[in-house]
C-alpha positions as CSV (number, residue, x, y, z in Angstrom):
1,X,83.1,105.7,102.7
2,X,81.5,102.3,102.2
3,X,79.3,100.7,104.8
4,X,81.0,100.1,108.1
5,X,78.9,97.3,109.6
6,X,79.4,94.7,106.9
7,X,82.5,93.9,104.8
8,X,81.9,94.6,101.2
9,X,83.7,93.1,98.1
10,X,84.8,95.5,95.3
11,X,81.6,94.9,93.3
12,X,79.4,95.8,96.2
13,X,81.5,98.9,97.0
14,X,81.2,99.9,93.3
15,X,77.4,99.3,93.4
16,X,77.0,101.3,96.7
17,X,78.8,104.3,95.3
18,X,77.2,104.1,91.9
19,X,73.7,104.1,93.5
20,X,74.4,107.0,95.9
21,X,76.2,109.1,93.3
22,X,73.4,108.6,90.7
23,X,70.7,109.7,93.2
24,X,72.4,112.8,94.6
25,X,73.1,116.1,92.7
26,X,76.4,116.9,94.3
27,X,80.1,116.5,94.0
28,X,81.8,113.6,95.8
29,X,85.1,112.8,97.4
30,X,85.8,109.1,97.9
31,X,87.2,108.3,101.3
32,X,89.2,105.1,101.7
33,X,89.5,104.5,105.5
34,X,89.5,100.7,105.9
35,X,90.1,100.9,109.7
36,X,86.7,102.5,110.0
37,X,84.8,100.9,107.1
38,X,86.2,97.4,107.3
39,X,86.9,97.3,103.5
40,X,89.6,98.7,101.2
41,X,88.4,100.6,98.0
42,X,91.0,99.2,95.6
43,X,92.5,101.6,93.0
44,X,90.8,99.8,90.2
45,X,87.4,100.4,91.8
46,X,88.2,104.1,92.4
47,X,89.2,104.4,88.8
48,X,86.1,102.7,87.5
49,X,83.9,105.0,89.7
50,X,85.8,108.1,88.6
51,X,85.5,107.2,84.9
52,X,81.8,106.7,85.1
53,X,80.8,109.7,87.3
54,X,82.2,113.1,86.7
55,X,80.8,114.3,90.1
56,X,83.7,112.4,91.8
57,X,86.2,115.2,92.3
58,X,88.9,113.4,94.3
59,X,89.7,110.9,97.0
60,X,91.4,110.4,100.3
61,X,93.3,107.3,101.3
62,X,94.4,106.5,104.8
63,X,97.5,104.3,105.2
64,X,97.1,101.0,107.0
65,X,98.1,101.0,110.6
66,X,101.3,99.3,111.5
């Protein structure tokens, strides 16, 4: 999940995940919970991250609240 105390654009979200994933030897699941994080991870950003990092094994998306 991206940072929750500042709103990030898609490039900043990508950079955040790229940095963390490249520094940690573990598998990852991307969580998209904008109600908590304050930012959506767009499908294009998720795809770019998954294409670059094989450690990303899946994702979770929470629907917007109505």
